[in-house]
C-alpha positions in Angstrom: -199.7 82.3 2.8 -202.5 82.3 0.3 -205.4 84.7 0.2 -207.9 82.3 1.8 -205.6 81.6 4.7 -205.0 85.4 5.2 -208.8 86.0 5.3 -209.3 83.1 7.8 -206.5 84.3 10.0 -207.8 87.9 10.0 -211.3 86.7 10.9 -210.0 84.5 13.7 -207.8 87.3 15.0 -210.8 89.6 15.2 -212.9 87.0 17.0 -210.0 86.2 19.4 -209.5 82.6 18.2 -205.7 82.6 18.1 -203.6 80.1 20.0 -202.2 81.3 23.3 -198.9 79.5 22.6 -198.0 80.1 18.9 -200.6 82.7 17.8 -202.1 80.5 15.0 -205.8 79.8 14.2 -208.0 77.8 16.6 -210.9 76.1 14.8 -214.4 77.2 15.8 -215.2 73.7 17.0 -212.2 73.6 19.3 -213.0 77.2 20.5 -216.6 76.2 21.4 -215.2 73.2 23.3 -213.1 75.6 25.4 -209.7 74.9 24.0 -207.3 77.9 23.8 -204.5 76.3 21.9 -204.4 75.2 18.2 -204.4 71.5 17.3 -200.7 71.5 16.7 -199.8 72.9 20.1 -202.3 70.6 21.8 -200.7 67.5 20.2 -197.3 68.7 21.1 -198.2 69.3 24.7 -199.9 65.9 24.9 -196.8 64.2 23.5 -197.9 62.4 20.3 -196.1 59.1 19.8 -193.8 59.6 22.8 -194.3 56.1 24.0 -193.3 54.4 20.8 -190.7 57.0 19.5 -190.1 57.7 15.9 -191.1 55.1 13.3 -188.3 53.4 11.4 -187.6 54.6 7.9 -189.4 52.7 5.1 -186.4 52.2 3.0 -184.1 50.8 5.7 -184.2 47.0 6.2 -184.8 45.6 9.7 -181.7 44.7 11.6 -181.3 41.0 12.0 -179.9 40.1 15.4 -180.1 36.3 15.2 -183.2 35.9 17.3 -186.1 34.0 15.8 
């Protein structure tokens, strides 16, 4: 963790802007909006890309099944 991140974390900890789930920094914008979880935990709880699953690897060719 670099010095800037340490200062930001310390300031957020004093202000009480730490995530209730993972104890990381919540941005001031999200804190004012009433969110009490960081962006990473919010996305994880919401289920980002759950509907579509993982994207295929770029270097693997598409499987040809014979359909046109």
